[in-house]
C-alpha positions in Angstrom: 11.0 67.0 122.1 12.7 67.5 118.8 16.0 69.1 118.1 14.7 71.0 115.1 11.9 73.5 114.7 10.9 74.7 111.3 14.1 73.5 109.7 16.4 75.3 112.2 18.6 73.1 114.3 20.6 73.5 117.5 23.8 74.3 115.6 22.1 77.6 114.4 21.2 78.4 118.0 24.7 77.8 119.3 26.3 79.9 116.5 24.0 82.8 116.9 24.1 83.0 120.7 27.7 84.3 121.1 27.1 87.0 118.4 23.9 88.2 120.1 25.5 88.1 123.5 28.3 90.2 122.2 26.0 92.7 120.6 23.9 93.0 123.8 27.0 93.4 125.9 28.4 96.1 123.7 25.1 98.0 123.9 24.9 97.6 127.6 28.4 98.8 128.1 27.9 101.8 125.8 24.7 102.8 127.6 26.4 102.3 131.0 29.3 104.4 130.0 27.1 107.2 128.8 25.1 107.1 132.0 28.3 107.3 134.1 29.8 110.1 132.0 26.6 112.2 132.4 26.5 111.4 136.1 30.1 112.6 136.7 29.4 115.8 134.8 26.2 116.4 136.8 28.1 115.8 140.0 30.7 118.3 139.0 28.1 120.8 138.0 26.3 120.3 141.4 29.6 120.8 143.3 30.2 124.0 141.4 26.6 125.2 142.2 27.1 124.3 145.8 30.4 126.3 146.0 28.8 129.3 144.3 25.8 129.2 146.7 28.2 129.0 149.7 30.2 131.9 148.4 27.0 134.0 148.0 25.8 132.9 151.5 29.1 134.0 153.0 28.6 137.5 151.7 24.9 137.9 152.7 23.8 140.9 154.7 20.3 139.8 155.7 18.0 136.8 156.2 15.9 137.6 153.1 18.9 137.3 150.9 19.9 134.0 152.6 16.5 132.6 152.0 16.5 133.6 148.4 19.9 132.0 147.7 18.8 128.8 149.5 15.6 128.6 147.6 17.3 129.1 144.2 19.9 126.5 145.1 17.3 124.0 146.2 15.2 124.5 143.0 18.3 124.2 140.8 19.2 121.0 142.6 15.8 119.4 142.1 15.6 120.4 138.5 19.1 119.0 137.9 18.1 115.7 139.5 14.9 115.5 137.4 16.9 116.0 134.2 19.4 113.4 135.2 16.7 110.9 135.9 15.0 111.6 132.6 18.2 111.1 130.7 19.0 107.8 132.5 15.4 106.6 132.0 15.7 107.4 128.3 18.9 105.5 127.9 17.7 102.5 129.8 14.5 102.4 127.8 16.4 102.5 124.5 18.6 99.6 125.8 15.6 97.6 126.8 13.9 98.1 123.5 17.0 97.1 121.6 17.3 94.0 123.7 13.7 93.1 123.2 13.8 93.7 119.5 16.8 91.3 119.4 14.7 88.7 121.1 11.7 89.2 119.0 13.6 89.1 115.7 15.4 85.9 116.4 14.5 82.9 114.2 16.2 80.3 116.3 14.1 77.8 118.2 13.9 77.8 122.0 14.5 74.4 123.7 10.9 74.4 125.0 9.3 75.1 121.6 7.8 72.1 119.9 
């Protein structure tokens, strides 16, 4: 096993690793922060929706009105969850693609390359 591949030695690998690690860490932190921020907002919105539904239910006069409020509340909740999952999925996909592009673009040798 050699310590150089195509003219690039271990010193290049060791100097580029911390920089790439830092870039990937910053991207992961930024994405995580965006996910948590959106999640907190979605939770707050859901709590407000729940309070509104409970207020409406407390003022209901018949079973049909209760069923309508419950159905709208349930549909809104499912739609909100779907949107939240789509947003998280998009952010995680972008993070994964960024990480993969960083791996593909590297010119440093791997220890097992010969």
